[in-house]
C-alpha positions as semicolon CSV with decimal commas, in nm:
position;residue;x (nm);y (nm);z (nm)
1;M;9,511;6,512;12,137
2;K;9,677;6,693;12,426
3;P;10,035;6,815;12,394
4;G;10,290;6,613;12,588
5;P;10,508;6,754;12,867
6;D;10,800;6,810;12,629
7;E;10,583;7,007;12,384
8;T;10,432;7,212;12,667
9;A;10,775;7,294;12,811
10;T;10,913;7,389;12,468
11;A;10,613;7,610;12,397
12;E;10,649;7,782;12,733
13;E;11,021;7,841;12,677
14;L;10,952;7,992;12,335
15;R;10,678;8,214;12,474
16;K;10,916;8,342;12,743
17;R;11,190;8,413;12,486
18;I;10,947;8,616;12,274
19;A;10,818;8,803;12,578
20;A;11,172;8,875;12,695
21;Q;11,273;9,016;12,357
22;F;10,954;9,189;12,242
23;G;10,738;9,247;12,545
24;R;10,423;9,079;12,426
25;S;10,438;8,959;12,069
26;L;10,623;8,912;11,743
27;H;10,442;9,002;11,424
28;I;10,472;8,796;11,107
29;R;10,406;8,908;10,751
30;T;10,360;8,618;10,510
31;L;10,465;8,669;10,150
32;D;10,374;8,426;9,873
33;T;10,618;8,464;9,585
34;G;10,463;8,209;9,349
35;S;10,393;7,903;9,560
36;C;10,129;7,636;9,501
37;A;9,957;7,748;9,829
38;V;10,023;7,426;10,023
39;C;10,278;7,599;10,248
40;E;10,019;7,868;10,320
41;Q;9,770;7,600;10,425
42;E;10,022;7,464;10,674
43;I;10,095;7,815;10,801
44;R;9,721;7,872;10,852
45;L;9,709;7,559;11,068
46;L;9,934;7,734;11,320
47;A;9,641;7,953;11,427
48;A;9,420;7,648;11,490
49;P;9,354;7,546;11,852
50;H;9,589;7,247;11,829
51;Y;9,898;7,467;11,770
52;D;9,759;7,800;11,895
53;L;10,035;8,025;11,766
54;H;9,890;8,325;11,950
55;R;9,956;8,179;12,294
56;L;10,326;8,179;12,204
57;G;10,317;8,549;12,121
58;F;10,318;8,524;11,740
59;F;10,063;8,722;11,540
60;F;10,011;8,765;11,166
61;T;9,994;9,116;11,026
62;P;9,881;9,227;10,680
63;A;10,123;9,521;10,676
64;P;10,499;9,481;10,642
65;R;10,543;9,810;10,832
66;H;10,417;9,631;11,144
67;A;10,614;9,308;11,092
68;D;10,924;9,182;11,268
69;L;10,950;8,871;11,053
70;L;10,890;8,807;10,682
71;L;10,776;8,448;10,619
72;V;10,831;8,383;10,246
73;T;10,689;8,090;10,051
74;G;10,736;8,002;9,687
75;P;11,022;7,991;9,437
76;M;11,057;8,371;9,404
77;V;10,900;8,419;9,065
78;R;11,073;8,712;8,892
79;A;10,738;8,893;8,859
80;F;10,727;8,916;9,242
81;E;11,083;9,042;9,287
82;L;10,993;9,410;9,313
83;A;10,702;9,342;9,550
84;A;10,924;9,125;9,771
85;R;11,193;9,393;9,788
86;K;10,935;9,661;9,872
87;A;10,783;9,448;10,148
88;Y;11,129;9,385;10,295
89;E;11,227;9,751;10,276
90;A;10,900;9,859;10,439
91;M;10,970;9,648;10,748
92;P;11,126;9,829;11,044
93;G;11,460;9,701;11,167
94;P;11,572;9,471;11,301
95;K;11,404;9,225;11,070
96;V;11,429;8,856;10,992
97;V;11,347;8,673;10,668
98;V;11,238;8,309;10,683
99;A;11,235;8,104;10,360
100;T;10,964;7,840;10,393
101;G;10,926;7,521;10,192
102;A;11,129;7,341;9,928
103;C;11,039;7,596;9,657
104;A;11,173;7,888;9,861
105;L;11,494;7,699;9,931
106;G;11,555;7,642;9,561
107;G;11,498;7,269;9,569
108;V;11,215;7,246;9,316
109;Y;11,262;7,512;9,050
110;Q;11,595;7,594;8,894
111;S;11,679;7,952;8,805
112;D;11,542;8,047;8,463
113;P;11,401;8,355;8,288
114;F;11,080;8,335;8,495
115;V;11,196;8,206;8,835
116;H;11,488;8,295;9,062
117;G;11,461;7,949;9,218
118;E;11,529;8,056;9,576
119;V;11,436;8,341;9,804
120;D;11,791;8,437;9,896
121;A;11,856;8,535;9,534
122;V;11,647;8,845;9,616
123;L;11,624;8,881;9,997
124;P;11,875;8,814;10,275
125;V;11,744;8,494;10,435
126;D;11,813;8,432;10,805
127;V;11,628;8,102;10,855
128;W;11,541;7,819;10,615
129;I;11,251;7,582;10,687
130;P;11,265;7,276;10,457
131;G;10,975;7,054;10,357
132;C;10,717;7,020;10,086
133;P;10,520;7,142;10,267
134;P;10,688;7,192;10,604
135;S;10,477;7,059;10,890
136;P;10,333;7,300;11,146
137;L;10,583;7,169;11,401
138;A;10,869;7,239;11,158
139;L;10,727;7,588;11,111
140;L;10,714;7,642;11,489
141;H;11,072;7,523;11,520
142;G;11,179;7,761;11,242
143;L;10,998;8,050;11,408
144;G;11,181;7,967;11,731
145;V;11,513;7,979;11,545
146;A;11,404;8,311;11,392
147;V;11,345;8,456;11,740
148;G;11,703;8,362;11,823
149;R;11,833;8,526;11,504
150;L;11,640;8,841;11,586
151;A;11,785;8,841;11,937
152;E;12,136;8,809;11,784
153;K;12,069;9,117;11,571
154;T;11,968;9,318;11,877
155;P;12,189;9,209;12,168
156;S;12,171;9,542;12,349
157;L;11,824;9,646;12,235
158;T;11,510;9,530;12,407
159;F;11,149;9,622;12,351
160;V;11,034;9,510;12,694
161;A;10,887;9,770;12,925
162;D;11,007;9,756;13,282
163;G;10,765;9,762;13,575
164;D;10,705;10,138;13,572
165;G;10,606;10,148;13,203
166;N;10,934;10,288;13,072
167;A;11,098;10,103;12,785
168;R;11,458;9,998;12,840
């Protein structure tokens, strides 16, 4: 199935926004805080040829120190609170946190002694992506919104190198 003209134009616009803000790419660190792993399966689909996340300038990184965006899934189990805070603190600024899926938004588990119930009880969330699980297109839309939030946090800062190789 080939993408339609609207999808192609939207993808191209998103790729240009990422390139304008970051030069070449935006790096994502995924963080599972107690999910059932269905959201992670949908996230993995983004790297498949049909969605081809890399052509848009998004890349996954295993290290939070290299990440611009923290993509969090799960209901923020209290046992993961310290790990989530450490991952967030290890990220360089500016940074964006995206809560992904109904569990992360607090719609499935209520707060109790074992579960916070929502990501923003522990981390400052910039973008919420609903769904159980969210579709890959919903994830792409949320990542596009996250690029905008990151741009808002850095209005005068750019990571793009000008033509002579000097960063502005």
